TORPA-4810 file (N, C-alpha, C, O; in nm, 3 decimals):
<nodes>
NODE_1_2.908_-1.912_13.075_2.981_-1.843_12.971_2.883_-1.768_12.883_2.795_-1.828_12.821_X
NODE_2_2.898_-1.639_12.877_2.810_-1.556_12.795_2.853_-1.568_12.650_2.970_-1.544_12.617_X
NODE_3_2.760_-1.604_12.563_2.792_-1.629_12.423_2.821_-1.502_12.345_2.872_-1.508_12.234_X
NODE_4_2.789_-1.385_12.402_2.809_-1.259_12.329_2.940_-1.190_12.364_2.976_-1.091_12.300_X
NODE_5_3.011_-1.240_12.464_3.136_-1.178_12.507_3.252_-1.267_12.462_3.255_-1.386_12.495_X
NODE_6_3.347_-1.212_12.386_3.463_-1.293_12.346_3.551_-1.327_12.466_3.579_-1.242_12.550_X
NODE_7_3.594_-1.453_12.472_3.675_-1.498_12.585_3.822_-1.519_12.549_3.907_-1.524_12.637_X
NODE_8_3.851_-1.531_12.421_3.990_-1.546_12.379_4.039_-1.414_12.321_3.961_-1.335_12.268_X
NODE_9_4.167_-1.393_12.332_4.227_-1.269_12.281_4.213_-1.259_12.130_4.195_-1.150_12.076_X
NODE_10_4.222_-1.373_12.061_4.210_-1.372_11.915_4.072_-1.321_11.872_4.064_-1.233_11.786_X
NODE_11_3.965_-1.374_11.931_3.830_-1.332_11.894_3.807_-1.187_11.935_3.745_-1.110_11.862_X
NODE_12_3.856_-1.150_12.051_3.843_-1.012_12.098_3.911_-0.916_11.999_3.856_-0.811_11.966_X
NODE_13_4.030_-0.954_11.953_4.104_-0.870_11.859_4.034_-0.864_11.723_4.031_-0.759_11.659_X
NODE_14_3.978_-0.977_11.679_3.912_-0.981_11.548_3.779_-0.905_11.546_3.739_-0.852_11.443_X
NODE_15_3.712_-0.900_11.661_3.582_-0.833_11.666_3.594_-0.689_11.716_3.540_-0.597_11.655_X
NODE_16_3.663_-0.671_11.827_3.665_-0.540_11.892_3.788_-0.456_11.856_3.784_-0.333_11.870_X
NODE_17_3.895_-0.518_11.812_4.019_-0.446_11.791_4.036_-0.385_11.654_4.142_-0.331_11.624_X
NODE_18_3.937_-0.391_11.570_3.948_-0.335_11.435_3.898_-0.191_11.432_3.812_-0.154_11.512_X
NODE_19_3.950_-0.111_11.342_3.902_0.027_11.331_3.761_0.035_11.271_3.693_0.137_11.284_X
NODE_20_3.717_-0.072_11.205_3.582_-0.075_11.149_3.510_-0.196_11.206_3.573_-0.292_11.252_X
NODE_21_3.379_-0.192_11.204_3.300_-0.301_11.261_3.297_-0.419_11.164_3.272_-0.400_11.045_X
NODE_22_3.322_-0.542_11.214_3.320_-0.658_11.124_3.176_-0.694_11.086_3.080_-0.649_11.147_X
NODE_23_3.166_-0.775_10.984_3.037_-0.827_10.941_2.970_-0.899_11.058_3.035_-0.981_11.123_X
NODE_24_2.843_-0.871_11.088_2.778_-0.935_11.203_2.775_-1.088_11.193_2.782_-1.156_11.295_X
NODE_25_2.764_-1.140_11.073_2.765_-1.286_11.056_2.901_-1.343_11.094_2.909_-1.446_11.161_X
NODE_26_3.007_-1.277_11.051_3.143_-1.321_11.083_3.167_-1.316_11.234_3.223_-1.409_11.291_X
NODE_27_3.124_-1.208_11.296_3.142_-1.194_11.440_3.063_-1.302_11.515_3.114_-1.361_11.610_X
NODE_28_2.940_-1.327_11.473_2.859_-1.431_11.536_2.918_-1.569_11.517_2.915_-1.652_11.608_X
NODE_29_2.973_-1.595_11.397_3.036_-1.724_11.370_3.162_-1.743_11.455_3.187_-1.853_11.506_X
NODE_30_3.241_-1.637_11.472_3.360_-1.647_11.557_3.323_-1.675_11.702_3.387_-1.757_11.769_X
NODE_31_3.220_-1.608_11.751_3.174_-1.633_11.888_3.120_-1.775_11.904_3.146_-1.840_12.006_X
NODE_32_3.046_-1.823_11.804_2.995_-1.961_11.809_3.109_-2.061_11.802_3.109_-2.162_11.873_X
NODE_33_3.207_-2.034_11.717_3.324_-2.121_11.706_3.400_-2.128_11.838_3.441_-2.235_11.881_X
NODE_34_3.418_-2.014_11.901_3.485_-2.009_12.031_3.405_-2.088_12.136_3.464_-2.161_12.216_X
NODE_35_3.274_-2.073_12.135_3.190_-2.143_12.231_3.194_-2.295_12.209_3.207_-2.372_12.304_X
NODE_36_3.183_-2.337_12.082_3.187_-2.480_12.051_3.322_-2.542_12.089_3.326_-2.652_12.142_X
NODE_37_3.431_-2.470_12.060_3.563_-2.525_12.090_3.594_-2.527_12.239_3.671_-2.612_12.285_X
NODE_38_3.535_-2.435_12.316_3.565_-2.431_12.459_3.479_-2.528_12.540_3.513_-2.559_12.654_X
NODE_39_3.370_-2.577_12.483_3.286_-2.674_12.552_3.289_-2.805_12.475_3.325_-2.809_12.358_X
NODE_40_3.251_-2.910_12.542_3.246_-3.040_12.475_3.116_-3.052_12.397_3.008_-3.031_12.451_X
NODE_41_3.128_-3.086_12.269_3.010_-3.110_12.187_2.964_-3.253_12.213_3.041_-3.348_12.195_X
NODE_42_2.842_-3.268_12.255_2.794_-3.401_12.288_2.698_-3.456_12.184_2.684_-3.578_12.174_X
NODE_43_2.634_-3.373_12.110_2.536_-3.422_12.014_2.585_-3.414_11.871_2.685_-3.349_11.841_X
NODE_44_2.513_-3.480_11.784_2.548_-3.479_11.643_2.525_-3.340_11.583_2.599_-3.298_11.495_X
NODE_45_2.423_-3.269_11.631_2.396_-3.134_11.579_2.511_-3.040_11.612_2.554_-2.961_11.528_X
NODE_46_2.562_-3.047_11.736_2.677_-2.965_11.774_2.799_-2.999_11.690_2.872_-2.911_11.646_X
NODE_47_2.820_-3.128_11.668_2.936_-3.171_11.590_2.927_-3.124_11.446_3.027_-3.082_11.387_X
NODE_48_2.808_-3.131_11.389_2.792_-3.086_11.251_2.808_-2.935_11.242_2.870_-2.885_11.148_X
NODE_49_2.752_-2.862_11.338_2.767_-2.716_11.338_2.914_-2.677_11.354_2.963_-2.587_11.285_X
NODE_50_2.983_-2.745_11.444_3.126_-2.718_11.463_3.205_-2.752_11.337_3.294_-2.677_11.297_X
NODE_51_3.173_-2.865_11.276_3.242_-2.904_11.153_3.221_-2.801_11.043_3.314_-2.769_10.969_X
NODE_52_3.100_-2.748_11.033_3.071_-2.644_10.932_3.153_-2.519_10.958_3.211_-2.461_10.866_X
NODE_53_3.158_-2.476_11.085_3.233_-2.354_11.118_3.383_-2.373_11.097_3.451_-2.282_11.049_X
NODE_54_3.434_-2.491_11.132_3.578_-2.517_11.114_3.613_-2.520_10.966_3.717_-2.468_10.926_X
NODE_55_3.527_-2.581_10.884_3.557_-2.585_10.741_3.542_-2.447_10.677_3.607_-2.418_10.576_X
NODE_56_3.458_-2.363_10.734_3.439_-2.228_10.681_3.550_-2.133_10.725_3.591_-2.046_10.649_X
NODE_57_3.598_-2.149_10.848_3.703_-2.062_10.904_3.819_-2.147_10.959_3.835_-2.154_11.081_X
NODE_58_3.898_-2.209_10.874_4.004_-2.298_10.925_4.114_-2.226_11.002_4.159_-2.276_11.105_X
NODE_59_4.158_-2.110_10.955_4.265_-2.036_11.025_4.216_-1.983_11.158_4.288_-1.989_11.258_X
NODE_60_4.095_-1.932_11.160_4.040_-1.879_11.284_4.021_-1.989_11.388_4.051_-1.970_11.506_X
NODE_61_3.971_-2.105_11.344_3.950_-2.215_11.440_4.082_-2.267_11.495_4.090_-2.303_11.612_X
NODE_62_4.185_-2.270_11.411_4.316_-2.314_11.458_4.372_-2.216_11.561_4.429_-2.257_11.662_X
NODE_63_4.357_-2.086_11.537_4.407_-1.985_11.631_4.331_-1.990_11.763_4.392_-1.977_11.869_X
NODE_64_4.199_-2.009_11.758_4.120_-2.017_11.880_4.156_-2.143_11.958_4.170_-2.138_12.080_X
NODE_65_4.170_-2.256_11.888_4.206_-2.381_11.955_4.344_-2.371_12.020_4.365_-2.421_12.130_X
NODE_66_4.437_-2.307_11.952_4.572_-2.290_12.008_4.567_-2.205_12.134_4.634_-2.236_12.233_X
NODE_67_4.489_-2.099_12.132_4.479_-2.012_12.250_4.407_-2.081_12.366_4.440_-2.059_12.483_X
NODE_68_4.308_-2.164_12.333_4.237_-2.237_12.439_4.319_-2.355_12.492_4.288_-2.410_12.597_X
NODE_69_4.422_-2.393_12.419_4.506_-2.504_12.462_4.445_-2.641_12.436_4.472_-2.736_12.510_X
NODE_70_4.363_-2.651_12.332_4.303_-2.778_12.296_4.353_-2.819_12.160_4.407_-2.738_12.084_X
NODE_71_4.332_-2.946_12.128_4.374_-2.990_11.996_4.273_-2.941_11.893_4.154_-2.932_11.924_X
NODE_72_4.318_-2.908_11.774_4.225_-2.857_11.672_4.121_-2.963_11.635_4.150_-3.082_11.632_X
NODE_73_4.001_-2.918_11.607_3.893_-3.006_11.565_3.914_-3.042_11.419_3.937_-2.955_11.336_X
NODE_74_3.906_-3.171_11.388_3.919_-3.216_11.250_3.778_-3.239_11.196_3.706_-3.325_11.247_X
NODE_75_3.739_-3.163_11.095_3.602_-3.178_11.044_3.581_-3.314_10.979_3.677_-3.383_10.942_X
NODE_76_3.456_-3.351_10.966_3.421_-3.478_10.902_3.471_-3.479_10.759_3.458_-3.380_10.687_X
NODE_77_3.526_-3.592_10.720_3.562_-3.607_10.580_3.439_-3.656_10.506_3.364_-3.739_10.558_X
NODE_78_3.417_-3.606_10.387_3.297_-3.642_10.311_3.289_-3.792_10.285_3.181_-3.850_10.291_X
NODE_79_3.404_-3.855_10.255_3.402_-3.998_10.225_3.364_-4.078_10.350_3.284_-4.171_10.342_X
NODE_80_3.421_-4.040_10.463_3.393_-4.111_10.587_3.247_-4.093_10.628_3.181_-4.188_10.671_X
NODE_81_3.197_-3.973_10.614_3.057_-3.945_10.648_2.964_-4.018_10.553_2.862_-4.072_10.596_X
NODE_82_2.998_-4.020_10.425_2.916_-4.093_10.327_2.914_-4.242_10.356_2.809_-4.306_10.344_X
NODE_83_3.029_-4.298_10.394_3.035_-4.441_10.428_2.951_-4.471_10.552_2.884_-4.574_10.558_X
NODE_84_2.955_-4.382_10.649_2.877_-4.401_10.770_2.727_-4.395_10.741_2.651_-4.476_10.794_X
NODE_85_2.684_-4.302_10.657_2.544_-4.292_10.620_2.500_-4.416_10.543_2.391_-4.467_10.566_X
NODE_86_2.584_-4.464_10.450_2.552_-4.587_10.376_2.537_-4.707_10.467_2.445_-4.787_10.451_X
NODE_87_2.627_-4.718_10.564_2.620_-4.830_10.658_2.492_-4.824_10.741_2.426_-4.926_10.760_X
NODE_88_2.456_-4.704_10.790_2.333_-4.689_10.868_2.210_-4.721_10.784_2.115_-4.781_10.833_X
NODE_89_2.212_-4.682_10.657_2.100_-4.711_10.569_2.087_-4.861_10.545_1.976_-4.915_10.547_X
NODE_90_2.199_-4.930_10.523_2.195_-5.076_10.505_2.141_-5.146_10.629_2.062_-5.239_10.619_X
NODE_91_2.184_-5.101_10.746_2.134_-5.160_10.871_1.984_-5.137_10.887_1.911_-5.226_10.930_X
NODE_92_1.939_-5.019_10.852_1.796_-4.989_10.863_1.714_-5.072_10.766_1.604_-5.115_10.799_X
NODE_93_1.766_-5.096_10.646_1.693_-5.175_10.547_1.690_-5.323_10.582_1.600_-5.394_10.538_X
NODE_94_1.786_-5.370_10.661_1.790_-5.512_10.701_1.690_-5.545_10.811_1.655_-5.661_10.830_X
NODE_95_1.644_-5.444_10.882_1.548_-5.470_10.989_1.420_-5.527_10.931_1.384_-5.499_10.817_X
NODE_96_1.352_-5.607_11.011_1.226_-5.662_10.965_1.120_-5.552_10.963_1.109_-5.472_11.057_X
NODE_97_1.047_-5.550_10.858_0.946_-5.447_10.844_0.818_-5.489_10.914_0.786_-5.608_10.923_X
NODE_98_0.748_-5.392_10.964_0.621_-5.419_11.028_0.518_-5.458_10.922_0.517_-5.401_10.813_X
NODE_99_0.431_-5.555_10.954_0.331_-5.593_10.854_0.230_-5.481_10.833_0.194_-5.409_10.926_X
NODE_100_0.188_-5.468_10.711_0.090_-5.365_10.678_-0.051_-5.420_10.698_-0.076_-5.539_10.678_X
NODE_101_-0.140_-5.335_10.737_-0.279_-5.371_10.758_-0.345_-5.387_10.622_-0.347_-5.294_10.541_X
NODE_102_-0.400_-5.504_10.597_-0.465_-5.531_10.469_-0.615_-5.515_10.485_-0.676_-5.575_10.573_X
NODE_103_-0.673_-5.435_10.402_-0.818_-5.418_10.404_-0.872_-5.444_10.265_-0.806_-5.418_10.165_X
NODE_104_-0.994_-5.494_10.263_-1.057_-5.519_10.132_-1.135_-5.398_10.083_-1.149_-5.377_9.962_X
NODE_105_-1.184_-5.320_10.177_-1.266_-5.207_10.138_-1.211_-5.078_10.195_-1.097_-5.074_10.241_X
NODE_106_-1.290_-4.975_10.193_-1.247_-4.848_10.252_-1.223_-4.862_10.401_-1.293_-4.938_10.469_X
NODE_107_-1.128_-4.793_10.450_-1.088_-4.802_10.592_-1.125_-4.673_10.664_-1.089_-4.564_10.619_X
NODE_108_-1.196_-4.687_10.775_-1.237_-4.569_10.853_-1.160_-4.569_10.984_-1.171_-4.664_11.062_X
NODE_109_-1.084_-4.466_11.009_-1.003_-4.457_11.131_-1.087_-4.443_11.256_-1.042_-4.477_11.365_X
NODE_110_-1.207_-4.394_11.243_-1.294_-4.373_11.359_-1.353_-4.503_11.411_-1.402_-4.506_11.524_X
NODE_111_-1.350_-4.609_11.334_-1.403_-4.738_11.376_-1.309_-4.815_11.467_-1.350_-4.915_11.527_X
NODE_112_-1.187_-4.772_11.479_-1.090_-4.845_11.563_-1.123_-4.828_11.703_-1.054_-4.881_11.790_X
</nodes>
């Protein structure tokens, strides 16, 4: 799938069907939104990027999802994401810490 060619009629109409050229950022975001929605996001970076685009362009993402025949992506809720980050931080703090190297004098890394 070429990321520069619109594959849905909605994106094609929004980018190519206007009498004036759209903002390049808007056109790039629509193409990225179409690409993210048409493929499965497997990583956290893809999910966060998709969540950002959906929250920035909710009507456009709904129209693209409807045309692709998929369910609309529900962006992360701030409370849920905050709770998840807090839980991960608590788990990380509960782990046993590695002992620190105690030295009485100056430490030279070249002596190891």
